[in-house]
C-alpha positions in Angstrom: 35.1 -4.5 -30.5 38.7 -3.9 -31.0 40.9 -0.9 -31.0 41.0 1.6 -33.9 44.1 0.3 -35.5 43.9 -2.0 -38.5 46.2 -5.0 -38.7 48.8 -4.7 -41.4 50.8 -7.7 -42.6 54.5 -6.9 -43.4 54.0 -8.9 -46.6 51.3 -6.4 -47.8 54.1 -4.6 -49.3 53.3 -1.3 -50.8 50.3 0.6 -49.3 50.2 3.1 -46.6 48.5 2.4 -43.3 44.8 3.0 -43.5 43.1 5.6 -41.5 42.1 4.5 -38.0 38.4 4.1 -37.1 36.5 4.6 -33.9 36.0 1.8 -31.4 32.5 1.1 -32.8 33.8 -0.6 -36.0 31.3 -2.7 -37.8 31.4 -6.4 -37.1 31.6 -7.3 -40.8 34.7 -5.1 -41.2 36.4 -6.8 -38.2 35.6 -10.2 -39.7 37.2 -9.2 -43.0 40.3 -7.8 -41.2 40.8 -11.0 -39.2 40.2 -13.3 -42.2 42.7 -11.3 -44.2 45.3 -11.4 -41.3 45.2 -15.2 -41.3 45.1 -15.8 -45.0 48.0 -17.3 -46.8 50.7 -14.6 -46.7 52.5 -15.9 -49.7 49.3 -15.6 -51.8 48.7 -12.1 -50.5 52.2 -11.1 -51.4 51.9 -12.4 -55.0 48.6 -10.7 -55.5 50.0 -7.3 -54.4 53.0 -7.8 -56.6 50.7 -8.5 -59.6 48.7 -5.3 -58.9 52.0 -3.4 -58.6 53.3 -4.8 -62.0 49.9 -4.1 -63.5 50.1 -0.5 -62.4 53.7 0.1 -63.5 54.3 -2.2 -66.5 50.8 -3.0 -67.7 49.4 -6.3 -69.0 50.7 -6.0 -72.5 47.3 -5.9 -74.0 47.0 -2.7 -76.1 43.2 -2.9 -76.0 43.0 -3.3 -72.2 39.9 -1.8 -70.7 41.0 -2.0 -67.0 41.4 1.6 -65.8 43.9 0.3 -63.2 46.3 -1.1 -65.7 49.2 0.8 -67.3 48.2 -0.7 -70.7 44.9 1.2 -70.6 45.0 4.1 -73.0 43.7 6.6 -70.5 45.9 5.5 -67.7 48.0 8.2 -66.0 51.5 6.9 -65.2 52.4 6.6 -61.5 55.7 6.8 -59.8 56.9 3.8 -57.7 55.6 5.2 -54.4 52.2 6.0 -55.7 52.0 2.7 -57.4 52.9 0.9 -54.2 50.2 2.7 -52.3 47.6 2.1 -55.1 48.5 -1.6 -55.3 47.6 -2.2 -51.6 44.3 -0.3 -52.1 43.4 -2.5 -55.0 44.3 -5.6 -53.1 42.0 -4.5 -50.3 39.2 -3.7 -52.7 39.7 -7.0 -54.5 39.9 -5.1 -57.7 40.1 -6.6 -61.2 43.4 -8.2 -62.3 44.1 -8.4 -66.0 44.0 -12.0 -67.4 47.3 -11.5 -69.1 50.5 -9.9 -67.9 54.0 -10.3 -69.3 56.3 -13.0 -68.0 59.1 -10.8 -66.7 62.0 -11.9 -64.6 61.9 -11.1 -61.0 62.4 -7.4 -61.5 66.1 -7.6 -62.3 65.8 -4.0 -63.3 64.2 -3.1 -60.0 67.0 -4.8 -58.2 69.4 -2.5 -59.9 67.2 0.4 -59.1 66.8 -0.7 -55.5 70.6 -0.8 -55.1 70.7 2.8 -56.2 68.2 3.9 -53.6 69.6 6.0 -50.8 69.5 4.0 -47.6 68.6 7.3 -45.9 65.1 6.8 -47.2 65.0 3.5 -45.4 67.0 3.9 -42.3 67.1 7.5 -41.5 65.1 8.8 -38.5 62.3 10.8 -39.8 61.8 14.1 -38.1 58.0 14.2 -38.3 55.1 13.6 -35.9 54.5 10.2 -34.5 51.6 9.0 -36.6 53.2 10.1 -39.9 56.5 8.7 -38.9 55.0 5.2 -38.3 53.2 5.3 -41.6 56.2 6.6 -43.5 58.5 3.9 -42.1 55.9 1.2 -43.1 55.6 2.6 -46.6 59.4 2.7 -47.0 59.6 -0.9 -45.9 57.0 -2.0 -48.4 58.7 -0.2 -51.3 62.2 -1.4 -50.3 61.0 -5.0 -50.5 59.6 -4.6 -54.0 62.9 -3.1 -55.1 64.8 -6.3 -54.8 64.8 -8.0 -51.4 65.6 -11.7 -51.9 63.4 -14.5 -50.9 64.9 -15.1 -47.5 62.1 -16.2 -45.2 64.1 -16.3 -42.0 67.6 -15.5 -40.7 70.3 -17.6 -39.3 73.7 -16.5 -38.0 75.3 -18.0 -41.0 73.0 -16.1 -43.4 73.7 -12.8 -41.7 77.4 -13.4 -41.7 77.5 -14.3 -45.4 75.5 -11.2 -46.4 77.6 -9.0 -44.2 80.8 -10.4 -45.7 79.4 -9.7 -49.2 78.4 -6.2 -48.3 81.8 -5.4 -46.7 83.5 -6.5 -49.9 81.3 -4.2 -52.0 81.4 -1.4 -49.4 77.6 -1.2 -49.7 75.3 -2.4 -46.9 72.0 -1.7 -48.7 71.3 -5.4 -49.3 71.9 -6.2 -45.6 69.7 -3.3 -44.6 66.8 -4.6 -46.8 67.1 -8.2 -45.6 67.3 -7.2 -41.9 64.5 -4.8 -42.3 62.2 -7.3 -44.0 62.8 -10.1 -41.5 62.7 -8.0 -38.4 59.5 -6.3 -39.5 57.7 -9.6 -40.2 56.4 -11.5 -37.2 56.4 -14.9 -38.9 59.9 -14.4 -40.3 61.3 -13.2 -37.0 59.6 -16.0 -35.1 61.3 -18.6 -37.3 64.8 -17.0 -37.2 67.8 -18.0 -35.2 66.5 -21.5 -34.3 68.6 -23.9 -32.3 67.8 -26.5 -34.9 69.5 -24.6 -37.8 70.4 -27.1 -40.4 70.6 -27.1 -44.2 71.5 -23.4 -43.9 73.2 -23.6 -47.3 69.7 -23.8 -48.8 68.8 -20.6 -47.0 71.9 -19.0 -48.5 70.8 -19.9 -52.0 68.4 -17.1 -51.8 71.2 -14.6 -51.4 72.3 -15.4 -55.0 72.0 -12.5 -57.6 68.5 -12.2 -59.0 69.5 -13.4 -62.4 70.7 -16.7 -60.9 67.5 -17.2 -59.0 65.2 -17.3 -62.0 63.8 -20.7 -62.5 64.8 -21.9 -59.0 62.2 -23.0 -56.5 62.1 -20.4 -53.7 60.8 -23.1 -51.3 64.4 -24.1 -50.8 64.7 -21.3 -48.3 61.7 -22.3 -46.3 62.1 -23.3 -42.7 62.2 -26.9 -41.6 59.1 -28.3 -40.1 58.6 -26.7 -36.6 57.3 -30.0 -35.3 61.0 -31.2 -35.3 61.6 -28.9 -32.4 59.8 -31.2 -30.1 58.0 -30.2 -26.9 59.5 -27.3 -25.0 59.0 -26.8 -21.3 58.5 -23.3 -19.8 62.3 -22.6 -19.6 63.2 -23.9 -23.1 62.9 -22.0 -26.3 63.7 -22.8 -29.9 65.8 -19.6 -30.3 69.6 -19.9 -30.1 70.1 -16.8 -27.9 73.9 -17.0 -28.1 73.6 -16.8 -31.9 71.2 -13.8 -31.6 73.7 -12.0 -29.4 76.5 -12.5 -31.8 74.4 -11.3 -34.7 73.4 -8.2 -32.7 77.1 -7.5 -31.9 77.8 -7.4 -35.7 74.7 -5.5 -36.8 74.7 -2.8 -34.1 78.1 -1.6 -35.2 76.7 -0.5 -38.6 74.7 2.7 -38.4 72.5 2.0 -41.4 71.5 -1.5 -40.1 70.8 -0.2 -36.6 68.5 2.4 -38.0 66.8 -0.4 -40.0 66.3 -2.3 -36.8 64.6 0.8 -35.3 62.3 1.2 -38.2 61.6 -2.6 -38.4 60.5 -2.6 -34.8 58.1 0.3 -35.5 56.6 -1.6 -38.4 56.5 -4.9 -36.5 54.9 -4.0 -33.2 51.4 -2.8 -34.2 50.8 -6.0 -36.0 52.1 -8.1 -33.1 49.9 -6.2 -30.7 46.8 -7.0 -32.8 47.8 -10.6 -33.3 48.0 -11.0 -29.5 44.8 -9.0 -28.7 42.5 -10.6 -31.3 44.0 -13.8 -32.7 45.4 -15.4 -29.6 48.5 -16.4 -31.6 50.5 -17.4 -28.5 47.9 -20.1 -27.5 48.1 -21.6 -31.0 51.9 -21.2 -31.4 54.0 -20.7 -28.2 57.0 -20.0 -30.4 55.5 -16.5 -30.9 57.4 -15.7 -27.7 60.6 -15.9 -29.8 59.8 -12.4 -31.2 60.1 -10.9 -27.7 63.2 -12.9 -26.8 65.0 -11.8 -30.0 64.0 -8.1 -29.7 65.0 -7.9 -26.1 68.5 -9.1 -26.9 69.1 -5.8 -28.6 71.4 -4.0 -26.2 70.6 -0.6 -27.7 66.9 -0.5 -26.9 67.5 2.1 -24.3 69.1 4.5 -26.8 67.2 7.7 -27.9 66.5 6.2 -31.4 64.2 3.7 -29.8 62.7 5.7 -27.0 60.5 8.0 -29.2 58.4 5.4 -31.0 59.9 1.9 -31.3 60.2 0.9 -27.7 56.9 2.3 -26.5 55.1 0.4 -29.3 57.1 -2.8 -28.4 56.1 -2.4 -24.7 52.4 -2.1 -25.6 52.6 -5.3 -27.7 54.5 -7.1 -24.9 51.9 -6.1 -22.4 49.2 -7.8 -24.5 50.9 -11.2 -23.9 48.8 -13.6 -21.9 49.8 -14.2 -18.3 51.1 -17.7 -19.1 53.5 -16.1 -21.7 54.6 -13.4 -19.3 55.3 -16.1 -16.7 57.3 -18.1 -19.2 59.3 -14.9 -20.1 60.0 -14.3 -16.5 61.2 -17.8 -15.9 63.5 -17.6 -19.0 64.9 -14.3 -18.0 65.6 -15.5 -14.5 68.3 -17.7 -16.0 70.1 -14.8 -17.6 73.2 -13.3 -16.1 72.9 -10.3 -13.8 74.3 -7.8 -16.4 71.7 -8.8 -19.0 68.8 -8.8 -16.6 69.9 -5.4 -15.3 70.1 -4.0 -18.8 66.5 -5.1 -19.4 65.4 -3.5 -16.2 67.2 -0.2 -17.0 65.7 -0.2 -20.5 62.1 -0.2 -19.2 63.1 2.2 -16.4 64.6 4.6 -18.8 61.5 4.5 -21.0 59.3 5.3 -18.0 61.6 8.2 -16.9 62.0 9.6 -20.4 58.2 9.6 -20.9 57.5 11.1 -17.5 60.0 13.9 -17.8 58.9 14.7 -21.3 55.3 15.2 -20.3 53.3 17.3 -17.8 50.8 15.5 -15.7 48.0 16.8 -13.4 44.7 15.8 -12.0 43.1 16.1 -15.5 46.0 14.4 -17.3 47.0 11.5 -15.2 50.1 9.4 -15.7 47.8 6.4 -15.2 46.4 7.2 -18.7 49.8 7.3 -20.4 49.8 4.1 -22.4 53.6 4.1 -22.7 54.3 4.4 -18.9 51.6 1.8 -18.1 52.9 -0.7 -20.7 56.5 -0.2 -19.6 55.6 -0.7 -16.0 53.8 -4.0 -16.9 56.9 -5.1 -18.8 59.1 -4.1 -15.8 57.0 -6.4 -13.7 58.2 -9.4 -15.7 61.8 -8.4 -15.0 61.0 -7.9 -11.3 59.7 -11.5 -10.9 62.7 -12.8 -13.0 65.0 -11.1 -10.5 63.2 -12.8 -7.6 63.3 -16.2 -9.3 66.9 -15.8 -10.3 68.0 -14.9 -6.8 67.7 -16.7 -3.4 64.1 -17.6 -2.9 62.2 -19.6 -0.3 58.9 -20.8 -1.7 58.4 -23.2 1.2 58.1 -22.4 4.9 54.8 -20.7 4.6 52.4 -20.2 7.4 48.9 -21.4 6.7 46.6 -18.4 6.9 43.3 -18.9 8.6 40.7 -18.3 6.0 37.6 -16.5 7.1 34.5 -18.5 6.2 32.3 -16.7 3.8 29.0 -15.7 5.3 25.8 -15.9 3.3 24.5 -12.9 5.2 24.5 -9.7 3.3 26.6 -6.9 4.8 25.5 -3.3 5.1 28.1 -2.4 2.5 26.5 -4.8 0.0 23.1 -3.5 0.8 24.3 0.0 0.1 26.0 -1.1 -3.1 29.5 -0.4 -1.8 30.9 -3.9 -1.8 33.6 -3.0 -4.4 35.0 -0.3 -2.2 35.1 -2.3 1.0 35.7 -5.8 -0.5 37.6 -8.1 1.7 40.5 -10.4 1.1 44.0 -9.8 0.0 44.8 -9.2 -3.7 46.7 -11.7 -5.7 48.7 -10.6 -8.7 47.9 -12.9 -11.7 51.6 -13.1 -12.7 52.6 -13.9 -9.1 49.9 -16.6 -9.0 51.0 -18.1 -12.3 54.6 -18.2 -11.2 53.8 -19.5 -7.7 56.2 -17.1 -6.1 55.6 -14.0 -3.9 57.7 -11.0 -3.1 57.9 -12.1 0.5 59.4 -15.4 -0.7 62.5 -13.6 -1.9 65.6 -13.8 0.4 67.9 -12.0 -1.9 66.9 -11.0 -5.5 69.3 -10.7 -8.3 68.6 -6.9 -8.5 67.9 -5.1 -5.3 64.3 -4.1 -4.8 65.3 -0.5 -4.5 66.5 -0.4 -8.1 63.0 -1.0 -9.3 61.6 2.1 -7.7 61.2 5.0 -10.2 61.4 8.3 -8.3 60.3 10.3 -11.4 57.1 8.3 -11.6 56.5 8.6 -7.9 56.7 12.3 -8.1 53.8 12.6 -10.6 51.4 9.9 -9.3 48.1 11.4 -7.9 47.6 8.8 -5.1 44.1 9.8 -4.4 43.1 9.0 -8.0 45.3 6.0 -8.1 43.8 4.6 -4.9 40.3 4.9 -6.5 41.5 3.0 -9.5 43.1 0.4 -7.2 40.0 -0.2 -5.1 37.1 0.5 -7.4 38.0 0.7 -11.1 40.7 -2.0 -11.3 39.0 -3.6 -14.3 38.9 -0.4 -16.4 41.7 1.7 -15.0 45.3 1.0 -14.3 46.6 1.6 -10.8 50.3 1.7 -10.1 49.5 0.0 -6.8 49.0 -3.1 -8.8 52.8 -2.9 -9.5 53.9 -1.9 -6.0 57.6 -2.7 -6.7 57.9 0.5 -8.7 56.5 2.7 -5.8 58.5 4.0 -2.9 57.5 3.3 0.7 56.4 7.0 0.9 54.0 6.7 -2.0 52.7 3.3 -0.8 52.2 4.8 2.6 50.0 7.5 1.1 47.8 4.8 -0.6 47.6 2.9 2.8 46.6 6.2 4.5 43.7 6.7 2.0 42.6 3.1 2.6 42.7 3.5 6.4 40.8 6.8 6.3 38.1 5.5 4.1 37.7 2.5 6.4 37.4 4.9 9.4 34.7 6.9 7.6 32.9 3.8 6.6 32.8 2.5 10.2 31.6 6.0 11.3 28.8 5.9 8.8 27.8 2.4 9.8 27.8 3.4 13.5 25.5 6.3 12.7 23.1 4.1 10.8 23.0 1.4 13.4 22.5 4.0 16.1 19.6 5.6 14.3 17.9 2.2 13.9 18.5 1.2 17.5 17.9 4.6 19.0 21.2 4.8 20.7 23.8 7.5 21.0 26.3 7.2 18.1 29.9 6.4 19.0 32.0 7.2 15.9 35.4 6.7 17.6 37.3 3.9 19.2 37.5 5.6 22.7 40.0 4.4 25.3 39.9 6.0 28.7 42.9 4.8 30.7 44.7 5.6 33.9 48.3 6.4 33.5 49.4 4.1 36.4 47.1 1.2 35.2 47.5 1.6 31.5 48.0 -2.1 30.6 45.0 -3.3 32.7 42.7 -0.6 31.4 43.8 -1.0 27.8 43.7 -4.7 27.9 40.2 -4.9 29.4 38.8 -2.4 27.0 40.4 -3.8 23.8 39.6 -7.3 24.8 35.9 -6.5 25.2 35.9 -4.7 21.8 37.6 -7.6 20.0 35.1 -10.0 21.4 31.9 -8.0 21.1 32.4 -5.9 18.0 35.9 -6.3 16.3 34.9 -3.8 13.6 35.1 -1.0 16.2 38.9 -1.4 15.9 38.6 0.1 12.5 37.3 3.4 13.9 39.6 6.3 14.5 41.4 6.0 17.9 40.6 8.5 20.6 42.6 8.2 23.9 41.9 10.0 27.1 44.1 9.9 30.2 42.0 10.1 33.3 42.4 13.3 35.2 44.2 15.1 32.3 42.9 17.8 30.1 44.7 16.8 26.8 42.3 16.5 23.8 43.4 13.7 21.4 44.2 15.2 18.0 46.9 12.5 17.6 49.5 13.4 20.2 47.7 11.7 23.2 47.4 8.5 21.1 51.2 8.7 20.4 51.9 8.8 24.1 49.4 6.1 24.9 51.2 3.8 22.4 54.6 4.7 23.9 53.6 4.0 27.5 51.9 0.7 26.6 55.1 -0.5 24.8 57.3 0.6 27.7 55.2 -1.4 30.1 54.8 -4.6 28.0 58.5 -4.7 26.9 59.6 -4.3 30.5 62.0 -7.3 31.1 60.5 -7.6 34.6 57.1 -8.7 33.1 58.8 -11.5 31.1 56.7 -11.4 27.9 59.8 -10.8 25.8 63.5 -11.5 26.1 66.1 -8.8 25.4 69.4 -9.3 23.7 72.0 -6.7 24.9 74.1 -7.2 21.8 71.4 -6.8 19.1 69.2 -4.5 21.2 66.2 -6.6 20.0 63.3 -8.3 21.7 62.1 -11.8 21.1 59.0 -13.7 22.4 59.6 -15.5 25.7 58.6 -19.1 25.1 58.2 -19.7 28.8 56.3 -16.5 29.7 53.7 -16.8 32.4 51.4 -14.2 30.7 48.3 -15.3 29.0 47.6 -15.1 25.3 45.5 -12.0 25.7 48.5 -9.9 26.5 50.2 -10.9 23.3 46.9 -10.3 21.4 47.0 -6.8 22.9 50.5 -6.2 21.5 49.3 -7.3 18.1 46.3 -5.0 18.3 48.5 -2.1 19.4 50.9 -2.6 16.4 47.9 -2.8 14.0 46.3 0.3 15.5 49.6 2.2 15.2 49.7 1.5 11.4 46.0 2.2 11.1 46.2 5.5 12.9 49.5 6.5 11.3 51.5 6.5 14.5 55.2 5.5 14.8 56.2 3.1 17.6 59.5 2.5 19.4 59.5 -1.2 18.8 62.6 -3.3 18.4 61.8 -6.6 16.8 64.1 -8.6 14.4 63.0 -8.7 10.8 61.8 -12.3 11.1 58.8 -11.0 13.1 57.6 -9.0 10.2 58.3 -11.8 7.8 56.1 -14.1 10.0 53.4 -11.4 10.0 53.5 -11.5 6.2 52.9 -15.3 6.1 56.4 -16.8 6.2 58.0 -19.1 8.8 61.4 -18.4 10.4 64.3 -20.2 8.9 68.0 -20.7 9.6 69.0 -17.5 7.8 66.6 -15.5 10.0 68.6 -16.4 13.1 71.4 -14.1 11.9 69.7 -11.0 13.4 67.3 -12.6 16.0 69.8 -15.0 17.6 73.3 -14.1 16.1 75.3 -16.2 18.5 73.3 -19.3 17.8 73.4 -18.6 14.1 77.2 -18.4 14.1 77.4 -21.7 16.0 75.2 -23.5 13.6 76.9 -22.0 10.6 80.3 -23.3 11.9 78.7 -26.7 12.3 77.6 -26.6 8.6 81.1 -25.5 7.5 83.0 -27.9 9.8 85.4 -30.1 7.7 86.3 -32.6 10.4 84.4 -35.6 11.8 81.2 -34.0 13.0 79.9 -37.0 14.9 83.0 -37.6 17.0 84.2 -34.1 17.4 80.9 -32.3 18.1 79.1 -35.1 19.9 75.7 -33.6 19.2 72.3 -35.3 19.1 68.9 -34.2 17.9 68.0 -33.3 21.5 68.6 -29.7 22.4 68.3 -27.7 25.7 67.5 -24.1 26.6 66.6 -22.3 29.8 63.2 -21.1 31.0 62.2 -17.9 32.6 63.8 -18.9 35.9 67.0 -20.3 34.4 66.0 -24.0 34.6 67.2 -26.2 31.6 64.5 -27.5 29.2 65.2 -30.5 27.0 63.5 -30.8 23.6 63.8 -33.6 21.0 63.9 -32.2 17.5 63.0 -35.7 16.2 61.4 -38.6 18.0 64.0 -40.1 20.3 66.3 -37.3 19.3 68.7 -38.1 22.2 69.6 -41.3 20.4 70.2 -39.8 17.0 73.7 -38.4 16.5 74.4 -35.4 14.3 76.6 -36.4 11.4 77.9 -34.7 8.3 75.1 -36.3 6.4 72.2 -35.0 8.6 73.7 -31.8 10.0 71.6 -29.6 7.6 68.5 -31.3 8.8 69.6 -30.7 12.4 70.2 -27.0 11.7 66.8 -26.6 10.0 64.9 -28.3 12.8 66.8 -26.3 15.4 66.0 -23.0 13.7 62.3 -24.1 13.2 62.1 -24.8 16.9 63.6 -21.5 18.1 61.7 -19.3 15.6 58.4 -21.1 15.2 57.5 -24.1 17.4 58.7 -22.8 20.8 56.8 -19.5 20.4 53.9 -20.8 18.4 51.3 -20.0 21.1 52.6 -16.5 21.8 53.1 -15.5 18.2 49.7 -16.8 17.1 48.0 -14.6 19.7 50.2 -11.7 18.6 49.4 -12.2 14.9 45.7 -12.6 15.7 45.6 -9.2 17.3 47.5 -7.6 14.4 45.1 -9.1 11.8 42.1 -7.9 13.8 43.0 -4.4 12.6 44.8 -5.1 9.3 43.1 -8.1 7.8 41.2 -6.0 5.2 44.1 -3.7 4.5 46.2 -3.9 1.3 49.3 -3.7 3.4 50.3 -7.3 2.8 49.9 -6.8 -1.0 51.8 -3.5 -1.1 54.6 -3.8 1.4 57.6 -6.0 1.9 58.6 -7.0 5.5 61.3 -4.4 5.8 58.8 -1.8 4.7 56.2 -2.9 7.3 58.9 -2.4 9.9 59.4 1.1 8.5 55.6 1.7 8.8 55.5 0.6 12.4 58.8 1.9 13.7 59.7 4.8 11.4 63.2 5.5 10.3 66.1 5.4 12.7 68.1 7.9 10.6 67.5 11.4 11.9 68.4 14.1 9.4 67.9 17.4 11.3 69.2 19.3 8.4 66.3 18.1 6.3 63.9 18.9 9.2 65.3 22.5 9.3 64.6 22.9 5.6 61.0 21.9 5.9 60.0 23.6 9.2 57.4 26.4 9.0 57.2 29.4 11.3 54.3 31.2 12.9 53.5 34.1 15.3 56.1 36.5 13.8 59.0 34.1 13.6 60.9 33.6 10.3 64.0 31.5 9.5 66.1 34.7 9.8 64.9 35.6 13.4 67.8 35.5 15.8 66.1 33.2 18.3 65.4 30.7 15.4 69.0 30.8 14.3 70.1 30.2 17.9 67.5 27.4 18.2 68.9 25.4 15.2 72.5 25.9 16.2 71.5 24.5 19.6 69.7 21.5 18.1 72.6 20.6 15.8 74.9 20.7 18.8 72.8 18.2 20.7 74.0 14.6 21.2 72.0 11.9 19.4 70.2 11.1 22.6 69.2 14.7 23.2 68.0 15.0 19.6 65.8 12.0 20.2 64.4 13.5 23.3 63.6 16.7 21.5 61.8 14.8 18.7 59.9 12.9 21.4 58.9 16.2 23.1 57.8 17.8 19.9 56.2 15.0 17.9 55.4 12.3 20.4 57.9 9.8 19.0 61.7 9.7 18.7 61.6 8.2 15.2 61.4 9.8 11.8 58.3 9.1 9.6 58.4 7.1 6.4 60.6 9.2 4.1 62.7 10.8 6.9 62.5 14.0 8.9 62.1 15.9 5.7 58.6 14.6 5.5 57.7 15.8 9.0 56.0 19.2 8.9 57.1 20.9 12.2 55.9 24.3 13.2 57.8 26.7 15.5 55.5 29.4 16.8 56.3 32.4 18.9 55.0 32.1 22.5 55.7 35.5 24.0 58.7 37.6 24.6 61.7 36.7 26.9 60.5 34.7 30.0 61.6 32.0 32.4 58.8 29.7 31.1 59.8 26.5 29.4 59.0 25.8 25.8 55.9 23.7 25.2 54.6 21.6 22.4 51.4 20.4 20.7 52.4 16.9 19.7 49.2 16.5 17.8 50.3 19.1 15.3 54.1 18.7 15.6 54.2 22.3 16.9 56.8 23.8 19.2 55.8 27.0 21.2 59.1 28.8 21.7 59.4 32.1 23.7 61.8 34.7 22.3 64.6 34.1 24.8 67.1 36.8 25.2 70.2 34.7 24.8 71.4 31.4 23.2 72.5 30.1 26.6 69.1 30.6 28.2 67.4 29.0 25.2 69.6 25.9 25.5 69.0 25.6 29.3 65.2 26.0 29.1 64.9 23.7 26.1 67.0 20.9 27.7 64.9 21.1 30.9 61.7 20.9 28.9 62.7 17.8 26.8 64.2 16.0 29.8 61.3 16.2 32.1 58.3 16.2 29.7 55.5 13.8 30.4 51.8 14.2 30.5 49.2 16.6 29.2 47.9 19.6 31.1 47.6 23.4 31.3 50.7 25.3 32.2 
């Protein structure tokens, strides 16, 4: 059944919140609660008021036998607070009401008494524990209403201004505090407030008259006009006048008592809203329920400490209960907001996450994944994230059609073993992303940079091994932050990808063992490649091509490389050099598979290459294996390659880094103010050169040589030109390349977790080399410490190296000249003592990022020996 909390209507005015019950609440009690929550609220209010009057004033019958009536002879008088609590209890119990009670004016005496109440009881922040605080605030609201709040059923800007003016004249804001508190704590009242179709507001203001003038008047004069008059609203239209709401907030937030009332009202409002959404499906029956969230989020002080303790966490929990369609509508609405307003919302949720994380301690037994506040705020932040994408530059077209694998009716071994959940295939699709029809990869430039959505404090406390399990296995019952990858750093996501890759490796190892036992063959748990150094491409191509044709799942095994005639055992370092040598060979301009731009230092697919598709498939497999085996490659592709790998086609804007000269020319064409047709003399036929320098003509449209480029069609010309260069001309080569890449990564969550620029970081590592960070994280062994003289000389030498020499050292020590994801500070290098002073060169174990350094007698000798070692290092063998 439902949660333990009971729904409380703001119009159930006096009682305290009932004790929570366990999840196993009886069905009959749930039915009663739901029926009560949807009953006529005006009737409920009048009944409770009658109980309250019966308890405080009596029925006037001196012979009354009702023990819950003040006229009963044995009745013990109650103070107002106790009477308010008792009135609600009697209402719930459907207790007896006396047949006769005096006809008294609408508590004119109580109005006077209410005006004398200290607003501190209502608006002050109570320094008590969370649960008692919430209950106290709710009780104060209920009591304050019975002490003279007028019959105002909703707010308009005009109403607020009139009450505010009256309060300013009297120097007493208690009336405004009570009105704001009652409306902002009532979901129905708040939902109907600040409508665009405000009319007949003078009737609403009638209810502001003194109580003695209201007697005998029909309170229905203040009711809201028929909502049907609003007409149908599309997903980006609301009935709320947001400009009016903002002006009202500007006035209210300058008054301390009123701001405190808003805090307390939100505390009272949100539990009821949460239950409305979870059990009554109120949004489906009335889409205007979204008005509540629009109005509350316009409060520019939500990030302040007064809200962070209780009010904002409860609001986020309620908002996270909205159905996906409502969240999508919110995202679309907020995407129309100005950047400062959207950024304020983002910072509000981020601040709540950070505040909660730093205020608590998390470990493997107390996971941040179980913190309801952090989880709810993250889900709310997702709405802002997609609003930022929709509000920025977005390309929802130009998508590559992914080849769908046909589902086989044959049971897999994983399914037979009951492990299909852990090894399920297919990319994840975020429900909100699907509802909006936009993906992260569709974003060209969001309103708020992606980096601003990353919460470092949260990343520091996430247990990624547990989070990965929730992501892959327990997604229906446990929250995983990988379902909101925008909030995770590339380092954290890389840890999740590492766990996924390792589990896949172990899975293939187990399957191999099982198949080998059945077939009586020797098990082969690794993807073994034995290659000759001088024939590395041929050997690797033949082996990988055979594997991809015979048993592609073997590509999911852990890579194990052996160079023929060498004694190196692959613990990671041999694989690193294998990748490096393959890339050096394939990207050699003499082979002609790729073209190289001297200005950008980037490679692009050669559309007229003579190599077959298998060579490009090999490159795709190599890139996939590098990610799968956590190796960094020295690859220089423009960003459009990674966008295409993620399912997008290249567009005109992508030419800026892949073909900058062409991009600039086409941009000048688009911006040209003269006569395009006569001055440029261009047609829809273009030319480029092949591998041998011969011109090739291509019609962008049928009979393109006869279609002139004009001011009217120049955008079409530019789009077709870019599509040809980035897509059509290299379609064969890129399809083969992508096919190889997907052979390894098709079942990986990489596409779901990472943006194109992060995929580049995974493959290539960081080009920024911070050797100061490397020095801080390096460990020492064999008797060395950071204070040993040779170590001091070593770091002084390293810091004096040129950038090229530093890259050579990194290549020598780790097998790659790039920093891993997160920078060199994430690289655990070990410097171990390798004997006393000697003429031997330093050596390294690239598998373990270990440098074996003799204790040289001088700094000069250390520099000379180290430079020689890093300059002439290649191969594996015994020294």
